[in-house]
Backbone as XML, in Angstrom:
<?xml version="1.0"?>
<chain id="A" units="angstrom">
  <residue number="1" name="MET">
    <atom name="N" x="14.870" y="-3.458" z="10.320"/>
    <atom name="CA" x="16.188" y="-3.118" z="9.352"/>
    <atom name="C" x="15.236" y="-3.478" z="7.620"/>
  </residue>
  <residue number="2" name="ILE">
    <atom name="N" x="15.313" y="-2.230" z="6.474"/>
    <atom name="CA" x="15.314" y="-2.613" z="5.138"/>
    <atom name="C" x="15.952" y="-3.263" z="4.732"/>
  </residue>
  <residue number="3" name="GLY">
    <atom name="N" x="15.809" y="-3.612" z="3.666"/>
    <atom name="CA" x="16.255" y="-4.702" z="2.820"/>
    <atom name="C" x="16.934" y="-4.040" z="1.905"/>
  </residue>
  <residue number="4" name="LEU">
    <atom name="N" x="16.813" y="-5.161" z="0.275"/>
    <atom name="CA" x="16.743" y="-4.134" z="-0.549"/>
    <atom name="C" x="16.517" y="-2.883" z="-0.600"/>
  </residue>
  <residue number="5" name="ASP">
    <atom name="N" x="17.331" y="-1.959" z="-1.681"/>
    <atom name="CA" x="16.847" y="-0.404" z="-1.523"/>
    <atom name="C" x="16.752" y="-0.884" z="-2.760"/>
  </residue>
  <residue number="6" name="LEU">
    <atom name="N" x="15.840" y="0.133" z="-3.259"/>
    <atom name="CA" x="15.243" y="-0.010" z="-4.227"/>
    <atom name="C" x="14.055" y="1.717" z="-5.381"/>
  </residue>
  <residue number="7" name="ARG">
    <atom name="N" x="15.235" y="2.475" z="-4.116"/>
    <atom name="CA" x="14.528" y="3.376" z="-4.193"/>
    <atom name="C" x="14.358" y="4.702" z="-5.821"/>
  </residue>
  <residue number="8" name="THR">
    <atom name="N" x="15.407" y="3.999" z="-7.018"/>
    <atom name="CA" x="15.707" y="4.764" z="-7.723"/>
    <atom name="C" x="15.604" y="3.589" z="-8.897"/>
  </residue>
  <residue number="9" name="TRP">
    <atom name="N" x="14.662" y="2.566" z="-8.372"/>
    <atom name="CA" x="14.148" y="1.263" z="-9.558"/>
    <atom name="C" x="12.652" y="1.472" z="-10.079"/>
  </residue>
  <residue number="10" name="SER">
    <atom name="N" x="13.421" y="1.438" z="-11.284"/>
    <atom name="CA" x="11.896" y="2.357" z="-12.498"/>
    <atom name="C" x="11.850" y="0.899" z="-13.630"/>
  </residue>
  <residue number="11" name="PRO">
    <atom name="N" x="10.664" y="0.206" z="-12.913"/>
    <atom name="CA" x="10.000" y="-1.135" z="-13.465"/>
    <atom name="C" x="10.204" y="-0.103" z="-15.051"/>
  </residue>
  <residue number="12" name="VAL">
    <atom name="N" x="10.703" y="-1.628" z="-16.406"/>
    <atom name="CA" x="10.410" y="-1.166" z="-17.773"/>
    <atom name="C" x="8.660" y="-1.672" z="-17.642"/>
  </residue>
  <residue number="13" name="THR">
    <atom name="N" x="7.323" y="-2.327" z="-16.841"/>
    <atom name="CA" x="6.787" y="-2.099" z="-17.090"/>
    <atom name="C" x="5.476" y="-1.864" z="-16.073"/>
  </residue>
  <residue number="14" name="LYS">
    <atom name="N" x="4.174" y="-2.104" z="-15.647"/>
    <atom name="CA" x="3.590" y="-1.790" z="-14.491"/>
    <atom name="C" x="2.589" y="-2.994" z="-14.068"/>
  </residue>
  <residue number="15" name="ASP">
    <atom name="N" x="3.584" y="-3.935" z="-15.399"/>
    <atom name="CA" x="2.472" y="-5.435" z="-14.346"/>
    <atom name="C" x="3.491" y="-6.067" z="-13.445"/>
  </residue>
  <residue number="16" name="LEU">
    <atom name="N" x="3.401" y="-5.937" z="-12.467"/>
    <atom name="CA" x="4.415" y="-6.163" z="-11.701"/>
    <atom name="C" x="3.534" y="-7.135" z="-10.690"/>
  </residue>
  <residue number="17" name="ARG">
    <atom name="N" x="2.004" y="-8.149" z="-11.475"/>
    <atom name="CA" x="1.249" y="-8.963" z="-9.778"/>
    <atom name="C" x="2.793" y="-10.147" z="-9.943"/>
  </residue>
  <residue number="18" name="ARG">
    <atom name="N" x="2.244" y="-9.886" z="-8.258"/>
    <atom name="CA" x="2.472" y="-11.648" z="-7.223"/>
    <atom name="C" x="4.455" y="-11.410" z="-7.486"/>
  </residue>
  <residue number="19" name="LEU">
    <atom name="N" x="4.909" y="-9.996" z="-7.264"/>
    <atom name="CA" x="6.318" y="-9.644" z="-7.366"/>
    <atom name="C" x="6.526" y="-10.299" z="-5.308"/>
  </residue>
  <residue number="20" name="SER">
    <atom name="N" x="7.869" y="-10.540" z="-4.897"/>
    <atom name="CA" x="8.071" y="-10.654" z="-4.074"/>
    <atom name="C" x="8.806" y="-9.408" z="-3.516"/>
  </residue>
  <residue number="21" name="LEU">
    <atom name="N" x="8.901" y="-8.129" z="-3.235"/>
    <atom name="CA" x="8.897" y="-7.081" z="-1.988"/>
    <atom name="C" x="9.219" y="-7.445" z="-1.740"/>
  </residue>
  <residue number="22" name="LYS">
    <atom name="N" x="9.480" y="-8.385" z="-0.293"/>
    <atom name="CA" x="9.199" y="-7.692" z="0.835"/>
    <atom name="C" x="10.503" y="-7.456" z="2.023"/>
  </residue>
  <residue number="23" name="ASN">
    <atom name="N" x="10.150" y="-6.662" z="2.378"/>
    <atom name="CA" x="11.638" y="-5.627" z="3.664"/>
    <atom name="C" x="12.029" y="-4.776" z="2.506"/>
  </residue>
  <residue number="24" name="CYS">
    <atom name="N" x="11.706" y="-4.386" z="1.452"/>
    <atom name="CA" x="12.318" y="-3.458" z="0.777"/>
    <atom name="C" x="12.429" y="-1.966" z="0.903"/>
  </residue>
  <residue number="25" name="ASP">
    <atom name="N" x="13.108" y="-1.521" z="0.889"/>
    <atom name="CA" x="13.180" y="0.135" z="0.793"/>
    <atom name="C" x="12.612" y="1.024" z="-1.087"/>
  </residue>
  <residue number="26" name="LEU">
    <atom name="N" x="11.469" y="0.917" z="0.030"/>
    <atom name="CA" x="10.828" y="1.526" z="-2.013"/>
    <atom name="C" x="9.877" y="3.512" z="-1.970"/>
  </residue>
  <residue number="27" name="ARG">
    <atom name="N" x="10.459" y="3.648" z="-1.112"/>
    <atom name="CA" x="10.908" y="5.311" z="-0.290"/>
    <atom name="C" x="10.461" y="6.150" z="-2.035"/>
  </residue>
  <residue number="28" name="HIS">
    <atom name="N" x="9.683" y="7.167" z="-1.590"/>
    <atom name="CA" x="9.174" y="8.046" z="-3.183"/>
    <atom name="C" x="9.311" y="7.160" z="-4.348"/>
  </residue>
  <residue number="29" name="ILE">
    <atom name="N" x="8.898" y="5.651" z="-4.626"/>
    <atom name="CA" x="8.622" y="5.228" z="-5.827"/>
    <atom name="C" x="7.477" y="5.951" z="-6.368"/>
  </residue>
  <residue number="30" name="ALA">
    <atom name="N" x="7.834" y="5.729" z="-7.571"/>
    <atom name="CA" x="6.559" y="6.681" z="-9.079"/>
    <atom name="C" x="6.208" y="4.825" z="-9.651"/>
  </residue>
  <residue number="31" name="LEU">
    <atom name="N" x="5.086" y="4.321" z="-8.168"/>
    <atom name="CA" x="3.952" y="3.907" z="-9.318"/>
    <atom name="C" x="3.166" y="3.739" z="-9.638"/>
  </residue>
  <residue number="32" name="GLU">
    <atom name="N" x="2.481" y="5.072" z="-10.561"/>
    <atom name="CA" x="0.288" y="5.277" z="-10.556"/>
    <atom name="C" x="0.028" y="4.546" z="-11.402"/>
  </residue>
  <residue number="33" name="GLY">
    <atom name="N" x="-0.507" y="3.564" z="-10.687"/>
    <atom name="CA" x="-1.608" y="2.719" z="-11.890"/>
    <atom name="C" x="-1.420" y="1.152" z="-12.709"/>
  </residue>
  <residue number="34" name="ALA">
    <atom name="N" x="-0.202" y="0.723" z="-11.169"/>
    <atom name="CA" x="0.586" y="-0.303" z="-11.619"/>
    <atom name="C" x="-0.050" y="-1.687" z="-10.727"/>
  </residue>
  <residue number="35" name="ASP">
    <atom name="N" x="-0.072" y="-2.287" z="-12.081"/>
    <atom name="CA" x="-0.963" y="-3.773" z="-11.466"/>
    <atom name="C" x="0.065" y="-4.744" z="-10.653"/>
  </residue>
  <residue number="36" name="MET">
    <atom name="N" x="-0.588" y="-4.380" z="-8.675"/>
    <atom name="CA" x="0.727" y="-5.204" z="-8.152"/>
    <atom name="C" x="-0.371" y="-6.062" z="-7.297"/>
  </residue>
  <residue number="37" name="ARG">
    <atom name="N" x="-1.551" y="-6.874" z="-8.093"/>
    <atom name="CA" x="-2.317" y="-8.222" z="-7.094"/>
    <atom name="C" x="-1.638" y="-8.796" z="-7.318"/>
  </residue>
  <residue number="38" name="GLY">
    <atom name="N" x="-1.475" y="-9.876" z="-5.962"/>
    <atom name="CA" x="-1.122" y="-10.342" z="-5.206"/>
    <atom name="C" x="0.353" y="-9.718" z="-4.981"/>
  </residue>
  <residue number="39" name="CYS">
    <atom name="N" x="1.223" y="-9.619" z="-4.892"/>
    <atom name="CA" x="2.068" y="-8.634" z="-4.256"/>
    <atom name="C" x="3.296" y="-8.858" z="-3.238"/>
  </residue>
  <residue number="40" name="ASN">
    <atom name="N" x="4.226" y="-9.068" z="-1.971"/>
    <atom name="CA" x="4.358" y="-9.307" z="-0.521"/>
    <atom name="C" x="4.935" y="-8.185" z="-0.628"/>
  </residue>
  <residue number="41" name="LEU">
    <atom name="N" x="4.100" y="-7.321" z="0.284"/>
    <atom name="CA" x="5.138" y="-5.652" z="0.626"/>
    <atom name="C" x="5.407" y="-5.354" z="1.759"/>
  </residue>
  <residue number="42" name="SER">
    <atom name="N" x="5.007" y="-6.111" z="2.980"/>
    <atom name="CA" x="5.192" y="-7.424" z="3.400"/>
    <atom name="C" x="6.218" y="-6.301" z="4.549"/>
  </residue>
  <residue number="43" name="LEU">
    <atom name="N" x="6.381" y="-5.407" z="5.480"/>
    <atom name="CA" x="7.611" y="-5.456" z="6.014"/>
    <atom name="C" x="8.348" y="-4.122" z="5.177"/>
  </residue>
  <residue number="44" name="SER">
    <atom name="N" x="7.645" y="-3.374" z="4.344"/>
    <atom name="CA" x="8.377" y="-2.852" z="2.776"/>
    <atom name="C" x="7.941" y="-1.602" z="3.814"/>
  </residue>
  <residue number="45" name="ASN">
    <atom name="N" x="8.800" y="-0.090" z="3.014"/>
    <atom name="CA" x="8.568" y="1.510" z="3.464"/>
    <atom name="C" x="8.524" y="1.425" z="1.995"/>
  </residue>
  <residue number="46" name="LEU">
    <atom name="N" x="7.354" y="2.400" z="2.092"/>
    <atom name="CA" x="6.751" y="2.969" z="1.126"/>
    <atom name="C" x="6.136" y="4.627" z="0.925"/>
  </residue>
  <residue number="47" name="SER">
    <atom name="N" x="6.337" y="5.011" z="2.085"/>
    <atom name="CA" x="6.647" y="6.303" z="2.555"/>
    <atom name="C" x="7.166" y="6.843" z="1.296"/>
  </residue>
  <residue number="48" name="GLY">
    <atom name="N" x="5.652" y="7.942" z="1.539"/>
    <atom name="CA" x="5.930" y="9.512" z="-0.111"/>
    <atom name="C" x="5.798" y="8.607" z="-1.296"/>
  </residue>
  <residue number="49" name="ALA">
    <atom name="N" x="5.792" y="6.950" z="-1.078"/>
    <atom name="CA" x="5.593" y="6.485" z="-2.895"/>
    <atom name="C" x="4.481" y="7.381" z="-3.372"/>
  </residue>
  <residue number="50" name="CYS">
    <atom name="N" x="4.163" y="7.344" z="-4.682"/>
    <atom name="CA" x="3.479" y="7.118" z="-5.570"/>
    <atom name="C" x="2.571" y="5.882" z="-6.233"/>
  </residue>
  <residue number="51" name="LEU">
    <atom name="N" x="1.208" y="5.373" z="-5.531"/>
    <atom name="CA" x="0.468" y="4.261" z="-6.231"/>
    <atom name="C" x="-0.846" y="4.961" z="-5.981"/>
  </residue>
  <residue number="52" name="ALA">
    <atom name="N" x="-0.655" y="6.037" z="-6.789"/>
    <atom name="CA" x="-2.182" y="6.658" z="-6.743"/>
    <atom name="C" x="-2.840" y="6.167" z="-8.618"/>
  </residue>
  <residue number="53" name="GLY">
    <atom name="N" x="-3.923" y="5.094" z="-8.176"/>
    <atom name="CA" x="-4.683" y="3.961" z="-8.711"/>
    <atom name="C" x="-4.303" y="2.975" z="-8.501"/>
  </residue>
  <residue number="54" name="ALA">
    <atom name="N" x="-3.364" y="2.618" z="-8.069"/>
    <atom name="CA" x="-2.463" y="1.499" z="-8.588"/>
    <atom name="C" x="-3.484" y="-0.214" z="-8.188"/>
  </residue>
  <residue number="55" name="ASP">
    <atom name="N" x="-3.215" y="-1.053" z="-8.452"/>
    <atom name="CA" x="-3.891" y="-2.363" z="-7.849"/>
    <atom name="C" x="-3.451" y="-3.444" z="-6.870"/>
  </residue>
  <residue number="56" name="LEU">
    <atom name="N" x="-3.613" y="-2.986" z="-5.990"/>
    <atom name="CA" x="-2.827" y="-3.845" z="-4.711"/>
    <atom name="C" x="-3.596" y="-4.764" z="-4.401"/>
  </residue>
  <residue number="57" name="SER">
    <atom name="N" x="-4.982" y="-5.553" z="-4.920"/>
    <atom name="CA" x="-5.923" y="-5.934" z="-4.206"/>
    <atom name="C" x="-4.806" y="-7.406" z="-4.139"/>
  </residue>
  <residue number="58" name="GLY">
    <atom name="N" x="-5.645" y="-8.202" z="-2.683"/>
    <atom name="CA" x="-4.807" y="-9.422" z="-2.307"/>
    <atom name="C" x="-3.413" y="-9.293" z="-2.464"/>
  </residue>
  <residue number="59" name="SER">
    <atom name="N" x="-2.566" y="-8.274" z="-1.169"/>
    <atom name="CA" x="-1.740" y="-8.648" z="-1.447"/>
    <atom name="C" x="-1.101" y="-8.428" z="-0.605"/>
  </residue>
  <residue number="60" name="ASP">
    <atom name="N" x="0.303" y="-8.800" z="0.209"/>
    <atom name="CA" x="-0.315" y="-9.191" z="1.463"/>
    <atom name="C" x="0.992" y="-7.707" z="2.186"/>
  </residue>
  <residue number="61" name="LEU">
    <atom name="N" x="0.330" y="-7.252" z="2.587"/>
    <atom name="CA" x="0.961" y="-5.701" z="3.691"/>
    <atom name="C" x="1.076" y="-4.864" z="4.640"/>
  </residue>
  <residue number="62" name="GLU">
    <atom name="N" x="1.435" y="-6.486" z="5.845"/>
    <atom name="CA" x="2.146" y="-6.625" z="6.738"/>
    <atom name="C" x="3.138" y="-5.933" z="7.347"/>
  </residue>
  <residue number="63" name="GLY">
    <atom name="N" x="3.235" y="-5.313" z="8.548"/>
    <atom name="CA" x="4.111" y="-4.422" z="8.216"/>
    <atom name="C" x="4.319" y="-2.982" z="7.558"/>
  </residue>
  <residue number="64" name="ALA">
    <atom name="N" x="3.485" y="-2.928" z="6.466"/>
    <atom name="CA" x="4.084" y="-1.929" z="5.356"/>
    <atom name="C" x="4.066" y="-0.671" z="5.809"/>
  </residue>
  <residue number="65" name="ASP">
    <atom name="N" x="4.725" y="0.427" z="5.457"/>
    <atom name="CA" x="4.726" y="2.147" z="6.308"/>
    <atom name="C" x="4.853" y="2.130" z="4.731"/>
  </residue>
  <residue number="66" name="PHE">
    <atom name="N" x="3.238" y="3.368" z="4.379"/>
    <atom name="CA" x="2.343" y="3.661" z="3.513"/>
    <atom name="C" x="2.611" y="5.994" z="4.373"/>
  </residue>
  <residue number="67" name="THR">
    <atom name="N" x="2.675" y="5.687" z="5.419"/>
    <atom name="CA" x="3.499" y="7.218" z="5.558"/>
    <atom name="C" x="3.527" y="8.447" z="4.854"/>
  </residue>
  <residue number="68" name="ASN">
    <atom name="N" x="2.712" y="9.535" z="4.519"/>
    <atom name="CA" x="2.430" y="10.752" z="3.603"/>
    <atom name="C" x="2.704" y="9.925" z="2.504"/>
  </residue>
  <residue number="69" name="ALA">
    <atom name="N" x="2.764" y="9.103" z="1.854"/>
    <atom name="CA" x="2.123" y="7.789" z="0.156"/>
    <atom name="C" x="1.051" y="8.310" z="-0.488"/>
  </residue>
  <residue number="70" name="ASP">
    <atom name="N" x="0.883" y="8.516" z="-1.797"/>
    <atom name="CA" x="-0.325" y="8.620" z="-2.827"/>
    <atom name="C" x="-1.060" y="8.141" z="-3.267"/>
  </residue>
  <residue number="71" name="LEU">
    <atom name="N" x="-1.720" y="7.371" z="-2.294"/>
    <atom name="CA" x="-2.758" y="6.476" z="-2.934"/>
    <atom name="C" x="-4.411" y="6.415" z="-3.640"/>
  </residue>
  <residue number="72" name="THR">
    <atom name="N" x="-4.531" y="7.508" z="-3.893"/>
    <atom name="CA" x="-5.687" y="8.305" z="-4.645"/>
    <atom name="C" x="-6.162" y="7.327" z="-4.880"/>
  </residue>
  <residue number="73" name="GLY">
    <atom name="N" x="-6.986" y="6.671" z="-4.888"/>
    <atom name="CA" x="-7.972" y="5.876" z="-5.782"/>
    <atom name="C" x="-6.997" y="4.300" z="-6.189"/>
  </residue>
  <residue number="74" name="ALA">
    <atom name="N" x="-6.216" y="4.376" z="-5.340"/>
    <atom name="CA" x="-5.677" y="2.883" z="-5.079"/>
    <atom name="C" x="-7.152" y="1.945" z="-4.607"/>
  </residue>
  <residue number="75" name="ASN">
    <atom name="N" x="-6.221" y="0.485" z="-5.144"/>
    <atom name="CA" x="-7.401" y="-0.608" z="-4.148"/>
    <atom name="C" x="-6.313" y="-1.451" z="-3.710"/>
  </residue>
  <residue number="76" name="PHE">
    <atom name="N" x="-6.751" y="-2.325" z="-2.554"/>
    <atom name="CA" x="-6.641" y="-2.920" z="-1.752"/>
    <atom name="C" x="-7.362" y="-3.823" z="-0.843"/>
  </residue>
  <residue number="77" name="SER">
    <atom name="N" x="-8.337" y="-4.060" z="-2.182"/>
    <atom name="CA" x="-9.156" y="-4.889" z="-1.418"/>
    <atom name="C" x="-8.498" y="-6.376" z="-1.591"/>
  </residue>
  <residue number="78" name="GLY">
    <atom name="N" x="-9.249" y="-6.850" z="-0.274"/>
    <atom name="CA" x="-8.766" y="-8.057" z="0.190"/>
    <atom name="C" x="-7.380" y="-8.615" z="0.048"/>
  </residue>
  <residue number="79" name="THR">
    <atom name="N" x="-6.968" y="-7.341" z="1.408"/>
    <atom name="CA" x="-4.938" y="-7.415" z="1.042"/>
    <atom name="C" x="-4.625" y="-7.161" z="3.608"/>
  </residue>
  <residue number="80" name="ALA">
    <atom name="N" x="-3.692" y="-8.059" z="3.282"/>
    <atom name="CA" x="-2.664" y="-7.450" z="4.247"/>
    <atom name="C" x="-2.911" y="-6.816" z="5.511"/>
  </residue>
  <residue number="81" name="LEU">
    <atom name="N" x="-3.672" y="-5.978" z="5.964"/>
    <atom name="CA" x="-3.069" y="-4.984" z="6.471"/>
    <atom name="C" x="-2.505" y="-4.505" z="8.138"/>
  </residue>
  <residue number="82" name="SER">
    <atom name="N" x="-2.290" y="-6.193" z="9.062"/>
    <atom name="CA" x="-1.794" y="-5.403" z="10.242"/>
    <atom name="C" x="-0.977" y="-5.207" z="10.307"/>
  </residue>
  <residue number="83" name="ALA">
    <atom name="N" x="0.222" y="-4.115" z="11.384"/>
    <atom name="CA" x="0.964" y="-3.188" z="11.523"/>
    <atom name="C" x="0.657" y="-2.170" z="10.388"/>
  </residue>
  <residue number="84" name="THR">
    <atom name="N" x="0.547" y="-2.004" z="9.737"/>
    <atom name="CA" x="0.591" y="-1.450" z="8.206"/>
    <atom name="C" x="0.355" y="0.204" z="8.347"/>
  </residue>
  <residue number="85" name="ARG">
    <atom name="N" x="0.814" y="1.006" z="8.222"/>
    <atom name="CA" x="0.808" y="2.161" z="8.764"/>
    <atom name="C" x="0.279" y="3.188" z="7.567"/>
  </residue>
  <residue number="86" name="PHE">
    <atom name="N" x="-0.639" y="3.671" z="7.828"/>
    <atom name="CA" x="-1.327" y="5.300" z="6.425"/>
    <atom name="C" x="-1.493" y="6.881" z="7.349"/>
  </residue>
  <residue number="87" name="ASP">
    <atom name="N" x="-0.072" y="6.960" z="7.852"/>
    <atom name="CA" x="-0.248" y="8.599" z="8.348"/>
    <atom name="C" x="-0.127" y="9.451" z="6.928"/>
  </residue>
  <residue number="88" name="GLY">
    <atom name="N" x="-0.331" y="10.249" z="6.820"/>
    <atom name="CA" x="-0.847" y="11.616" z="6.479"/>
    <atom name="C" x="-0.861" y="11.122" z="5.073"/>
  </residue>
  <residue number="89" name="ALA">
    <atom name="N" x="-1.300" y="10.106" z="4.878"/>
    <atom name="CA" x="-1.240" y="8.667" z="3.327"/>
    <atom name="C" x="-2.320" y="9.897" z="2.258"/>
  </residue>
  <residue number="90" name="SER">
    <atom name="N" x="-2.437" y="9.711" z="0.687"/>
    <atom name="CA" x="-3.667" y="10.396" z="0.254"/>
    <atom name="C" x="-4.582" y="9.006" z="-0.030"/>
  </residue>
  <residue number="91" name="VAL">
    <atom name="N" x="-5.565" y="9.506" z="0.827"/>
    <atom name="CA" x="-6.581" y="8.488" z="0.720"/>
    <atom name="C" x="-7.715" y="8.683" z="-0.312"/>
  </residue>
  <residue number="92" name="ALA">
    <atom name="N" x="-8.244" y="10.029" z="-1.363"/>
    <atom name="CA" x="-9.509" y="9.971" z="-0.967"/>
    <atom name="C" x="-9.573" y="8.754" z="-2.640"/>
  </residue>
  <residue number="93" name="GLU">
    <atom name="N" x="-10.604" y="8.140" z="-2.576"/>
    <atom name="CA" x="-11.080" y="7.064" z="-3.286"/>
    <atom name="C" x="-10.204" y="5.840" z="-3.770"/>
  </residue>
  <residue number="94" name="ALA">
    <atom name="N" x="-9.740" y="5.611" z="-2.375"/>
    <atom name="CA" x="-8.928" y="3.959" z="-1.977"/>
    <atom name="C" x="-9.470" y="3.556" z="-1.594"/>
  </residue>
  <residue number="95" name="ARG">
    <atom name="N" x="-9.601" y="1.585" z="-2.140"/>
    <atom name="CA" x="-11.144" y="0.948" z="-2.082"/>
    <atom name="C" x="-10.231" y="-0.122" z="-0.692"/>
  </residue>
  <residue number="96" name="PHE">
    <atom name="N" x="-11.245" y="-0.213" z="0.317"/>
    <atom name="CA" x="-10.191" y="-1.850" z="0.780"/>
    <atom name="C" x="-11.767" y="-2.575" z="1.961"/>
  </residue>
  <residue number="97" name="ASP">
    <atom name="N" x="-12.355" y="-2.102" z="1.112"/>
    <atom name="CA" x="-13.269" y="-3.485" z="0.586"/>
    <atom name="C" x="-12.421" y="-4.691" z="1.390"/>
  </residue>
  <residue number="98" name="GLY">
    <atom name="N" x="-13.072" y="-5.890" z="2.179"/>
    <atom name="CA" x="-12.131" y="-7.055" z="1.987"/>
    <atom name="C" x="-10.809" y="-7.106" z="2.558"/>
  </residue>
  <residue number="99" name="GLY">
    <atom name="N" x="-10.609" y="-5.977" z="3.104"/>
    <atom name="CA" x="-9.413" y="-6.141" z="3.771"/>
    <atom name="C" x="-8.976" y="-6.286" z="5.010"/>
  </residue>
  <residue number="100" name="TRP">
    <atom name="N" x="-7.977" y="-6.927" z="5.721"/>
    <atom name="CA" x="-8.419" y="-7.455" z="7.250"/>
    <atom name="C" x="-7.500" y="-7.243" z="7.855"/>
  </residue>
  <residue number="101" name="GLY">
    <atom name="N" x="-7.700" y="-7.418" z="9.579"/>
    <atom name="CA" x="-6.384" y="-7.063" z="10.520"/>
    <atom name="C" x="-5.724" y="-5.659" z="10.256"/>
  </residue>
  <residue number="102" name="LEU">
    <atom name="N" x="-6.342" y="-4.713" z="10.192"/>
    <atom name="CA" x="-6.271" y="-3.224" z="10.012"/>
    <atom name="C" x="-6.025" y="-3.141" z="11.911"/>
  </residue>
  <residue number="103" name="VAL">
    <atom name="N" x="-5.473" y="-2.278" z="12.564"/>
    <atom name="CA" x="-5.158" y="-1.956" z="13.858"/>
    <atom name="C" x="-6.237" y="-0.692" z="13.846"/>
  </residue>
  <residue number="104" name="GLU">
    <atom name="N" x="-6.689" y="-0.481" z="14.791"/>
    <atom name="CA" x="-8.024" y="0.797" z="15.124"/>
    <atom name="C" x="-7.123" y="1.797" z="14.986"/>
  </residue>
  <residue number="105" name="ARG">
    <atom name="N" x="-5.659" y="2.591" z="15.539"/>
    <atom name="CA" x="-5.685" y="3.503" z="15.458"/>
    <atom name="C" x="-5.622" y="3.768" z="14.085"/>
  </residue>
  <residue number="106" name="GLU">
    <atom name="N" x="-5.243" y="3.089" z="12.909"/>
    <atom name="CA" x="-4.951" y="2.890" z="11.248"/>
    <atom name="C" x="-6.231" y="3.295" z="10.867"/>
  </residue>
  <residue number="107" name="ALA">
    <atom name="N" x="-6.727" y="2.697" z="11.155"/>
    <atom name="CA" x="-8.559" y="2.569" z="11.030"/>
    <atom name="C" x="-8.939" y="3.444" z="11.128"/>
  </residue>
  <residue number="108" name="SER">
    <atom name="N" x="-9.147" y="4.889" z="12.031"/>
    <atom name="CA" x="-9.276" y="5.454" z="12.502"/>
    <atom name="C" x="-8.764" y="6.894" z="11.606"/>
  </residue>
  <residue number="109" name="TYR">
    <atom name="N" x="-7.651" y="6.989" z="11.041"/>
    <atom name="CA" x="-6.904" y="7.902" z="10.460"/>
    <atom name="C" x="-7.951" y="7.671" z="8.918"/>
  </residue>
  <residue number="110" name="LEU">
    <atom name="N" x="-7.866" y="6.201" z="8.256"/>
    <atom name="CA" x="-8.007" y="6.281" z="7.186"/>
    <atom name="C" x="-10.180" y="6.451" z="7.163"/>
  </residue>
  <residue number="111" name="ARG">
    <atom name="N" x="-11.016" y="6.597" z="8.030"/>
    <atom name="CA" x="-12.271" y="6.858" z="8.241"/>
    <atom name="C" x="-12.416" y="8.580" z="8.901"/>
  </residue>
  <residue number="112" name="SER">
    <atom name="N" x="-11.309" y="9.011" z="9.230"/>
    <atom name="CA" x="-11.693" y="10.824" z="9.285"/>
    <atom name="C" x="-10.871" y="11.048" z="7.164"/>
  </residue>
  <residue number="113" name="GLN">
    <atom name="N" x="-9.878" y="9.749" z="6.689"/>
    <atom name="CA" x="-10.504" y="10.700" z="5.730"/>
    <atom name="C" x="-11.237" y="10.472" z="3.928"/>
  </residue>
  <residue number="114" name="GLY">
    <atom name="N" x="-12.555" y="9.780" z="4.889"/>
    <atom name="CA" x="-13.283" y="9.715" z="3.763"/>
    <atom name="C" x="-13.517" y="7.510" z="3.393"/>
  </residue>
  <residue number="115" name="VAL">
    <atom name="N" x="-12.297" y="7.591" z="3.700"/>
    <atom name="CA" x="-12.319" y="5.964" z="3.458"/>
    <atom name="C" x="-13.944" y="5.025" z="3.467"/>
  </residue>
  <residue number="116" name="ASN">
    <atom name="N" x="-14.236" y="3.920" z="2.960"/>
    <atom name="CA" x="-14.925" y="3.346" z="4.096"/>
    <atom name="C" x="-14.330" y="2.247" z="3.561"/>
  </residue>
  <residue number="117" name="LEU">
    <atom name="N" x="-13.787" y="1.450" z="5.337"/>
    <atom name="CA" x="-14.049" y="0.537" z="6.286"/>
    <atom name="C" x="-15.194" y="-0.859" z="6.238"/>
  </residue>
  <residue number="118" name="GLU">
    <atom name="N" x="-16.277" y="-0.806" z="5.368"/>
    <atom name="CA" x="-17.315" y="-1.386" z="5.604"/>
    <atom name="C" x="-16.574" y="-2.404" z="5.675"/>
  </residue>
  <residue number="119" name="GLY">
    <atom name="N" x="-16.884" y="-4.180" z="6.361"/>
    <atom name="CA" x="-16.021" y="-5.640" z="5.740"/>
    <atom name="C" x="-15.242" y="-5.451" z="6.353"/>
  </residue>
  <residue number="120" name="GLN">
    <atom name="N" x="-13.939" y="-4.353" z="7.250"/>
    <atom name="CA" x="-13.215" y="-4.697" z="8.148"/>
    <atom name="C" x="-13.400" y="-5.492" z="9.653"/>
  </residue>
</chain>
């Protein structure tokens, strides 16, 4: 069950550091280039979202759904990734160094898209 529905949310700032958005519905939200370092997005639905160039380093993304999201150039360094879904996501030039907990199915998808997962 998804918690707060934020699909129409349009933040005034791109500085969203350390914000708790756990279990939120963020489908198709546009947060290009947002600073989301240290956010809690666990169990949130971000399918179809645009997070191109966003910095999510150090965030909790456990159980988050990024299906068909645009994650081009996003930074996922040092993130918690267990049970996180990336099916069909655009991940060109995205960084995942130092992330942990990625299940093999999702790791295989990311590798097939050219993502370097050294340190996983």
